[in-house]
C-alpha positions in Angstrom: -31.2 -60.5 -26.7 -32.1 -57.0 -25.5 -32.5 -54.7 -28.4 -30.8 -51.3 -28.4 -32.4 -48.5 -30.4 -29.9 -46.1 -32.0 -32.0 -44.6 -34.9 -33.6 -41.6 -33.2 -33.0 -39.4 -36.3 -35.3 -41.7 -38.1 -38.0 -41.6 -35.5 -37.9 -41.2 -31.7 -39.8 -43.5 -29.4 -43.2 -42.1 -28.4 -43.1 -40.2 -25.2 -45.4 -41.3 -22.3 -46.8 -37.8 -22.1 -47.7 -37.8 -25.8 -49.4 -41.2 -25.6 -51.5 -40.0 -22.6 -52.6 -37.0 -24.5 -53.6 -39.0 -27.5 -55.6 -41.4 -25.3 -57.4 -38.5 -23.8 -58.1 -36.9 -27.3 -59.7 -40.2 -28.5 -62.7 -39.4 -26.1 -63.2 -36.0 -27.6 -66.0 -36.6 -30.1 -66.7 -33.2 -31.7 -65.4 -31.9 -35.0 -63.2 -28.9 -34.3 -65.0 -26.9 -37.0 -68.4 -27.3 -35.3 -69.8 -24.5 -33.0 -71.5 -26.7 -30.5 -70.0 -27.7 -27.2 -68.5 -30.9 -28.4 -66.9 -29.1 -31.4 -65.6 -26.3 -29.1 -64.0 -28.9 -27.0 -62.1 -30.5 -29.9 -61.1 -26.9 -31.0 -59.8 -26.1 -27.5 -57.6 -29.3 -27.7 -56.2 -28.2 -31.0 -55.5 -24.6 -29.9 -53.8 -25.8 -26.7 -51.5 -27.9 -28.8 -50.8 -25.0 -31.2 -49.8 -22.9 -28.2 -47.5 -25.8 -27.1 -45.8 -26.0 -30.5 -45.5 -22.2 -30.7 -43.8 -22.1 -27.3 -41.5 -24.9 -28.3 -40.4 -23.4 -31.6 -40.4 -19.7 -30.6 -43.2 -18.4 -32.7 -46.8 -17.0 -32.4 -49.6 -19.5 -32.1 -51.3 -18.1 -35.2 -48.1 -18.8 -37.3 -48.5 -22.6 -36.7 -50.3 -24.7 -39.4 -50.8 -28.3 -38.6 -49.9 -30.8 -41.3 -49.4 -34.6 -41.7 -45.7 -34.0 -41.3 -42.6 -32.0 -42.6 -42.9 -33.6 -46.0 -46.4 -32.2 -46.6 -45.3 -28.8 -45.1 -42.4 -28.7 -47.6 -45.1 -28.8 -50.4 -45.3 -25.0 -49.8 -42.3 -24.9 -52.1 -44.2 -26.4 -55.0 -46.6 -23.6 -54.8 -44.0 -20.8 -54.4 -44.2 -18.1 -57.0 -40.6 -17.9 -57.9 -37.3 -19.7 -58.1 -36.5 -22.2 -55.4 -32.9 -22.7 -54.4 -32.3 -25.9 -52.3 -29.2 -26.5 -50.2 -27.2 -29.4 -51.7 -27.2 -31.4 -48.5 -31.0 -30.8 -47.7 -33.4 -33.6 -47.1 -35.1 -35.1 -50.1 -38.4 -33.5 -49.0 -36.9 -30.2 -49.9 -34.5 -31.3 -52.7 -37.5 -32.5 -54.9 -38.8 -28.9 -55.1 -35.7 -27.2 -56.4 -36.7 -25.0 -59.3 -33.9 -22.5 -60.1 -35.4 -21.1 -63.3 -38.7 -19.2 -62.5 -40.0 -15.8 -62.4 -40.9 -14.1 -59.1 -39.4 -13.7 -55.6 -36.7 -16.4 -54.9 -36.6 -18.6 -51.8 -33.8 -20.5 -50.3 -34.8 -23.9 -48.6 -32.2 -25.6 -46.3 -32.0 -27.7 -43.3 -30.8 -26.2 -40.0 -29.4 -29.6 -38.9 -28.7 -32.5 -41.4 -30.5 -35.7 -40.6 -27.6 -37.9 -41.8 -24.6 -36.2 -40.4 -25.9 -34.0 -37.7 -24.0 -31.0 -39.1 -25.7 -27.6 -38.2 -25.6 -25.0 -40.8 -26.5 -21.4 -40.2 -28.5 -19.6 -42.8 -26.5 -17.1 -45.0 -26.9 -13.6 -43.9 -26.9 -12.1 -47.4 -29.5 -14.3 -49.0 -31.8 -12.8 -51.6 -35.6 -13.3 -51.1 -37.3 -15.7 -48.6 -35.9 -18.5 -46.4 -37.5 -21.8 -45.4 -35.7 -23.8 -42.7 -36.2 -27.5 -42.1 -35.8 -27.7 -38.3 -37.2 -31.3 -38.1 -34.0 -32.6 -36.5 -33.0 -29.5 -34.5 -36.1 -28.7 -32.5 -35.9 -30.1 -28.9 -32.2 -31.0 -29.4 -30.6 -27.6 -29.8 -31.9 -24.1 -28.9 -34.0 -22.7 -31.7 -36.3 -19.7 -32.1 -38.3 -19.1 -35.2 -38.8 -15.4 -34.3 -35.1 -14.8 -34.0 -34.0 -17.0 -36.9 -34.8 -14.7 -39.7 -36.7 -17.5 -41.5 -40.1 -16.9 -43.3 -41.1 -20.5 -43.1 -40.2 -23.6 -41.2 -41.2 -27.2 -41.2 -41.0 -30.0 -38.7 -42.4 -33.4 -37.7 -43.7 -34.6 -34.3 -42.2 -38.0 -34.4 -38.6 -36.8 -34.5 -39.1 -35.5 -30.9 -41.2 -38.1 -29.3 -44.6 -37.4 -30.7 -46.8 -39.6 -33.0 -46.0 -40.2 -36.7 -48.2 -38.6 -39.3 -48.5 -35.1 -37.9 -46.2 -32.0 -38.2 -46.3 -28.3 -38.8 -45.6 -25.5 -41.3 -44.6 -22.3 -39.6 -45.6 -19.2 -41.6 -44.2 -15.8 -40.5 -47.2 -13.5 -39.8 -47.9 -11.3 -42.8 -46.5 -13.8 -45.4 -49.1 -14.8 -48.1 -48.8 -18.3 -49.3 -50.9 -20.6 -51.5 -52.9 -23.2 -49.5 -51.3 -26.6 -49.1 -54.8 -28.1 -49.6 -58.0 -26.4 -50.5 -61.5 -27.4 -49.4 -63.1 -26.6 -46.1 -60.7 -23.9 -45.1 -59.3 -25.3 -42.0 -56.0 -24.2 -40.5 -56.7 -20.6 -41.2 -57.4 -21.5 -44.9 -53.8 -22.9 -45.4 -54.5 -26.6 -45.0 -58.0 -27.8 -45.6 -59.2 -31.0 -44.1 -60.5 -32.0 -40.7 -57.6 -31.8 -38.2 -56.0 -35.0 -36.8 -56.8 -34.0 -33.2 -55.3 -37.1 -31.7 -52.0 -36.6 -33.4 -52.0 -32.9 -32.8 -52.6 -33.5 -29.1 -49.7 -35.9 -29.0 -47.5 -33.4 -30.9 -48.2 -30.6 -28.4 -47.5 -32.8 -25.4 -44.3 -34.1 -27.0 -42.7 -30.8 -27.8 -43.5 -29.5 -24.4 -41.6 -32.3 -22.7 -38.8 -32.2 -25.3 -38.2 -28.5 -24.5 -38.1 -29.3 -20.8 -35.4 -32.0 -21.4 -33.4 -29.5 -23.5 -33.5 -26.9 -20.7 -32.6 -29.6 -18.2 -29.4 -30.3 -20.1 -30.4 -33.9 -21.1 -28.7 -33.6 -24.5 -25.3 -32.5 -23.0 -25.2 -36.0 -21.4 -26.1 -37.5 -24.8 -23.4 -35.7 -26.4 -20.8 -36.9 -23.9 -21.9 -40.5 -24.7 -21.7 -39.8 -28.5 -18.2 -38.5 -28.1 -17.1 -41.6 -26.1 -18.4 -43.7 -29.0 -16.3 -41.9 -31.6 -13.3 -42.0 -29.3 -13.5 -45.7 -28.7 -13.9 -46.4 -32.5 -11.1 -44.0 -33.4 -8.8 -45.9 -31.1 -9.6 -49.2 -32.8 -7.2 -50.3 -35.6 -9.4 -49.2 -38.6 -9.7 -46.4 -41.1 -13.0 -45.0 -39.8 -13.8 -41.5 -41.1 -16.2 -39.5 -38.8 -18.2 -37.2 -41.0 -18.5 -33.6 -39.6 -16.1 -34.2 -36.6 -15.0 -30.8 -35.5 -18.0 -29.1 -37.0 -21.0 -27.9 -35.0 -23.3 -31.0 -34.9 -26.4 -32.3 -33.1 -25.4 -33.7 -29.8 -26.9 -37.2 -30.6 -25.6 -37.9 -34.1 -22.5 -39.8 -35.4 -22.1 -40.6 -39.0 -19.0 -42.5 -39.9 -17.5 -44.3 -43.0 -15.8 -47.7 -42.9 -14.1 -47.7 -46.3 -15.0 -50.8 -48.3 -17.7 -52.0 -46.0 -21.1 -51.2 -47.4 -23.4 -49.4 -45.1 -26.2 -51.7 -45.8 -24.1 -54.7 -44.8 -23.2 -52.8 -41.6 -26.8 -52.1 -40.8 -27.7 -55.8 -41.3 -24.8 -57.1 -39.2 -25.6 -54.7 -36.3 -29.3 -55.5 -36.5 -28.5 -59.2 -36.1 -26.4 -58.2 -33.1 -29.3 -56.4 -31.5 -28.7 -52.7 -32.6 -30.9 -50.6 -34.8 -28.9 -48.1 -36.8 -29.3 -46.7 -40.3 -27.4 -46.0 -43.5 -28.9 -42.6 -44.1 -32.1 -40.8 -44.0 -35.2 -42.9 -43.6 -37.1 -41.9 -46.7 -38.9 -45.0 -47.9 -39.3 -48.6 -46.8 -36.4 -50.9 -47.5 -34.4 -48.4 -49.5 -30.7 -48.3 -48.9 -28.6 -46.3 -51.4 -25.4 -44.2 -51.7 -25.8 -41.0 -49.8 -26.6 -38.0 -51.9 -25.6 -35.8 -48.9 -22.2 -37.3 -48.5 -21.5 -37.0 -52.2 -22.4 -33.4 -52.1 -20.0 -33.0 -49.2 -17.2 -34.3 -51.5 -16.9 -38.0 -50.5 -16.5 -40.4 -53.4 -19.2 -43.0 -54.3 -17.4 -45.8 -52.4 -17.2 -43.8 -49.2 -20.8 -42.5 -49.6 -21.9 -46.2 -49.9 -20.0 -47.2 -46.8 -21.4 -44.9 -44.1 -23.8 -45.5 -41.2 -25.5 -43.2 -38.9 -25.8 -43.8 -35.1 -28.4 -41.4 -33.5 -28.8 -41.5 -29.7 -31.7 -40.6 -27.6 -32.1 -39.3 -24.0 -32.5 -42.9 -22.7 -29.3 -44.2 -24.4 -26.7 -45.4 -21.8 -22.9 -45.5 -21.8 -23.1 -49.2 -21.3 -25.2 -49.6 -24.5 -22.7 -47.5 -26.5 -19.7 -49.4 -25.1 -21.4 -52.6 -26.2 -22.1 -51.3 -29.6 -18.5 -50.1 -30.1 -17.1 -53.5 -29.1 -19.4 -55.4 -31.4 -19.0 -53.0 -34.4 -15.2 -53.2 -34.2 -15.3 -56.9 -34.1 -17.6 -57.1 -37.1 -15.2 -54.6 -38.9 -12.2 -56.8 -38.2 -14.1 -59.8 -39.5 -15.0 -58.0 -42.6 -11.4 -57.0 -43.2 -10.2 -60.5 -42.7 -12.6 -61.8 -45.2 -11.8 -59.1 -47.7 -7.9 -59.7 -47.3 
């Protein structure tokens, strides 16, 4: 059985260019904080990747702080000297830091594109205080420029766009003073101490560069066409499927749909046995499947929120794969309904 991977919002397959950059970085022996030739070679590798990330996200290289991922980068909210308002549908990495009662300058933390539904939300124009944008799902799939966004901070992870897991970035608008994510040796301009993960950083830089080339080439427009075919075929089947966010501006690769009465966790297992990797929400911890907080915040009841799955496509997803998925999913749905009758 040939497996079909349809869970790109959880993590994207490692790009060949990222793998090659990481392999080359493995031979760079120096510590990037050292001043000798070997150290300077390691530093050059990091600064090249910093420039690549800056070009991809539309910011200055000196605004890029490398981290272990978006979750660590979101930790800047824990140290924010003021109230932290968090969008109700934001990822848990932001949600855990909500702190409405505090003295100081307020900050709004929100996701530009939701990982579960793909819905894109523009920041409010009249917000008070600062703005942190989670652009983890958006970068490389839809146009985004930090410089033009009005955000003060942004977070992202490499593995969502074909880079390695365990590396990401915090983007800090020039002139903004923040508390360090980690103290110690003063690396990353004093904002995140600890010897940099040069192998992961090299892969991150290579991945975002290729991801932006794909975006400019219109790759995601083709992906969106295939996603729309999936939803059209499922809608034509005799079922009560609810497509979350249909009609809203969404990521081109994401379809979240609810099959009332059929638990998302059961759907995921059935499709896994049939050779398809999909999910029942954001991938937050191993083996955890639960009612979607995001769907509840959008007004869906507990039963509906527990009966949703997310299908997220990638640049290599084919129309044939999606047609096969639709056929098998519809057959499984009918089987479930027959058993429940």
